[in-house]
N, C-alpha and C positions, 0 to 999 in steps of 0.2 A: 504493500500499499504506499501511496505517497505520504511524505511526513506532514504535509499540511494541504491547504487548498491548491488546485491547479489554477494556472494563469495562461494568458496569451489570447489570441484573437479567436481561438476555439471556444472560449467562454463567452457566450452572449445570451441575451434576453430578448424575448419576442417584443416585450413592451418598448425596447429601444429600436429594434430592426423595423417594426411596423410603421414607424414614423417616416422612414425614407426607403428608398429603393435602390441603394447603391449595389445590392446583392442581385439586382436584375440588370442584364445586359441585352440590348437590342442589337440584332443583326443590322448592318449598314447595307446599303445598296449594292456596294461594291462587293462585300462578302456574300450577298445572296447570288450576285452574278458568278462569282467564283464557285460557289457551291453547285449552281446550275451546270456550269462547265464540267465540274468534277462528276456529277452524276451522269451526264451524257457520256463522257469518256469512259467511266467505269462500266456502263451498260453496254457500250459498243465493244468493250474488250472481251466479253464473254468469261470473264473471271468469276468463279463461283463466289456467292455473297458470303459464304463463311470464311473466305480467305481475304476479305477486304482489309486493308491496311494503309498507313500513311504513303506507302510506296505505290499502292494502286488508286488511292484516292488523294490526289495531290492537292494541298491547300496552301500555296506559298504566303498569302497574306493572312488568312483566317487561322492558319495553323500556328502562327506565332501567338495569337490571341488565346487560342486553346491551351497553349503550353502554360501561359499565365493562369488561366482558369484552373487547370489541373493543380498547379502549385497552390492556388488559393484553397482548393479542396483539401489537399493532403496536409498542408501545414498553416492554413489560415482558418477562415470562417467555417469551412467544412461543406459548404454547398454554393450552388449557382443556379440562376435561372436564365436561360436564353430565350428571348421573345422575338417573334416576328417572322418565323420560318413559314412560308406560305403553303401549308400542306394541301389546301384546296387545288393547287395548281398541278399537283402530281398524282401520278397513278400509285397504288399501293406498292409496287415494286420500286418506284422512284423514291417513295417516302422512306422506305426501309433502306435503300441505298445511301440516302443523304444522312439518315439518322445513325446507321452503323458506320458510315464513313467517318462522321464527327466522333463517335464513340472510339473508333479505332485510334484516334490521337490521343485518347486518355488511357486506353489499356486493351488488352486482349479480351475479347467476348468469352463469357463462360456459360456453360449449360445452366438453365434455370430450372430444370425438372428431369426426371428420369428419361423423358422422351428425347432429351438433348437439344431442347429449343435454345438456340442462341438469340433469338428474337422473341420475347414474350409478348403475350396479349393480355391486358388487364381489362377484363370484360365480363359481365354477369352471364354466365352460361347457364343459369337457372338451376345450379347444382345446390345440393343440401350440405351445409357445413358440418352436420351431425355424421356425415360419412367420413370416417377417419382418414380417407386418402384425399379428401377435397381440401383444397387451400383457399384462404379468404379471398385471394385476388380473383377468384372464379365466381365470386357471388357479388350481391350488392350490399352486403353487410358492412358495417363500420369496422375498420381495423383498428385494434389497439396499437399503441405506440410500440414500435419493434425496430429491429435491424434485419437486413437480409444477410445471407451468408456468402458474402463476397465484399472486396474493399469498396467498390463504388457501384451504386445503382442510379440508372438514368430511366427518365420517363418522357415520352413524347406524346402529348395530347393531340389526338386526331378528331374526336368529338366529345363534347361535354353532355352531362346529363340534363334532364328537365329541371331537376333541382338537386341540391346536395353534391357530395363528391369532393368537398373542398380538401385541400392537402394541408396537414399541419406537421411541422417540424419542430425539434428542440435540441438544444446542445446538451448531450449526455454528460459533457464536462461541467456546465453549470449545474445540472442535477447532482452530480457528485459533491459539488461544493455546498449544495443546499442541504443534502443528507448529512455532510460533515458538520454544518452549522447547527442543524436541528436535532439530529439523533445520531451523533457520533458512535453510540454504542452499537447501532445497526450495520455500520460500514463493514465490519468483519464478515458478516453473513453474505454480502454482496461479492466477496471473493471466494466464496465456497461453491462447489459444483451444483448446478441445477440440471436434473434430467430434462431433456427437451425432445418432444416427439418428432420424428422424421417424416411423418404423414405418409408412411408407406414407401418412401424412396429411400431404401436401405442399401448402401454399398455392400459389396461382397465381403463376408467376414465381419460385419459390423452388427450391433444391437440395432433394434428399431427406435432407439432413442440414442442421444449422445449427451454426455455430462460436461457442462460448460459453466464456469463462473460468470456473473454478470459483467464484473470489471476484472481487468487484468492490469498489472504495472509491470512493464517489460521494456529493457533497454531506454529506461528514462521516460517512457510515453505511457499515458493512461489509455486504455481501449475498452469499448463497451460492445457487448453482444447480448441481446435481450429479446425474447419473444414469449411473454406471459401466456398468451393463448395456447402456445404448444407445450410450455412448461406444465400448465395445468392439464393438458391432454395427456402427457405422459404419466401424471400422477393417477389419471383416470383409467388409462387402458393398460398400464404396465405395473402390476403390483410388485413386481420384482425389482423395479427402479427405486432407487434410494428415495426415502420419504423426506420431504421438506421439513426443516425445523420450524418452530414458531418464529424465530428471529428472521429466517428467510422469508416467510410469509408477510412478516410485518414490514421488511424492507421493501418487498415488492409493492405492497399497499402504499407505502409512502411515496416510492417512485412514481406510481400511477397518480397519486394525489397531486404531486409536484408537477408532473409533466402535463397534466390537464388544466393548469392554472394558466388563463390567457396572458398574465404577465410573464410567464416563462416560455410558452411556446409561441411560434410565428405561424399565422394561418395565410394561405394564399389560394386564390381560385385561378384554376387553369384556363386559359384560352386555347383554342385550337392553334397549333404550332408552337406552343410553349415546350421547352426542353428543360426538365429539371434534373440536376445531377447532385447526388449526396454522397459523403463520405460516411459509410456505416460505422467505422470505428468511433466517430464522434458525434453522429447525429441519430436521433430517434425519429422515425416518421409514422404518420397515421393517415387515415382517410375517413371522411364522414360517410355515413349511409347516403344512399342517392336513390332517386326515382327517375327511371328511364322514360323517354318518350314513347308513345304507343307504337311508332313505326320502328321496326327492327333496324332499319338502315340508318336511323338517327341515334342508336343507342351509344351510350358513353363507352369510348374505346380510346386506350392508351397503348403504346408500344413500349416495352421495357427492355433494358439492357443491364446485364451484370458484368462488370468490367474489373480486370486486374492489371493495374499500371505496374510496369517494371520498377518505377520509382517509389513504390508503396513502402510503408513503414515495416520494421521487423515485427514479427509476431512470435509468441512462445509456441512450443511444440504441442501444447494442449489443444491448439486450433486444428491440428491435422486430421483428427477423426471427422471433422465437420468440412474443413476446407480441402482435405485431399493432400494437401502439402502446405507448407509455410513459405515457399520460395516465391518472392515478389515476381508478379507477371505469370505465375504459373498455378495460382491457388484460387480457391473459391469455387462456388457452383456446386452442382449436384450430378454425380456420375455414379451409375449402378451398372451391374453386368448387363452388357448388350447396348449401353447408351452410345448413340452415334450423333455427332454434332449436325443439326438441321437448322434451317432458316424458314420457318413457316409464314407465309404471308397473310394467313387468316387464323383466327382462333380455332383451337381444335382440342 
């Protein structure tokens, strides 16, 4: 554990950031023209979308800005919003090329599920979350604050809901400081293992859950990984998993109370074309319940990327059972026996 409060630009409060929009960057006309050229060039090359990279998706001008944005994510505030990409002008394939091309400048795309999807679709598929193999992004249910199992997660908004669906994010570094200030006696519990349900996506030789502390302090950095809904699911479905202590439950209750405080979290409503990128190790994110439009073609739809930057922070070995590896640029995602990387252009 750190010896005291953590500091730096990664410690922030929504009440402060809500007043300004320096965390939001608008594409310039010249950058959009460069993106258009890169999309057309890549499409004409015949290169498989799974192999897109800065070498095959060249962005001489925008690429320099993306390098600065990545540094801000990994070493600064921990998130960025890019606004103004004209999704309505492009086909689904072209949308995917542009989005994955930008993502490739941040890191290598990782599989988001057992099917090997490098491009995810966040969309209500009418599935029941009570099914232990269903994940929340496949429903219209509110997501509790959580992290994803990769260094960086990105979302591109294609279509918005009739109502709801707002994005909420919070600094897990600020939350750490709040727990330290309010209930320092609960901090040790957050550094103990919490069994977390894999939701049926089990790598070969692994248990159907993984044991992971919420906070880690490694190589001078504080890192957070937290999915309470799946922690509670592991307690329900796997009696052989370690039982949580009262202190661990109280610590999660306090985290949830804090992160739902509008003074602490930052809310943002997506517009079509918005690209949100988050550094999971220092940002918790959530989503509101939403109501879709009656017409299926108007349903809320976001594309998602999980990315592994080569310049990512060092992680302790305890991440390996979930991340597959702790090597920067080669870690994170979900891989089980038979998983093959794919880029589906529609939700499935």
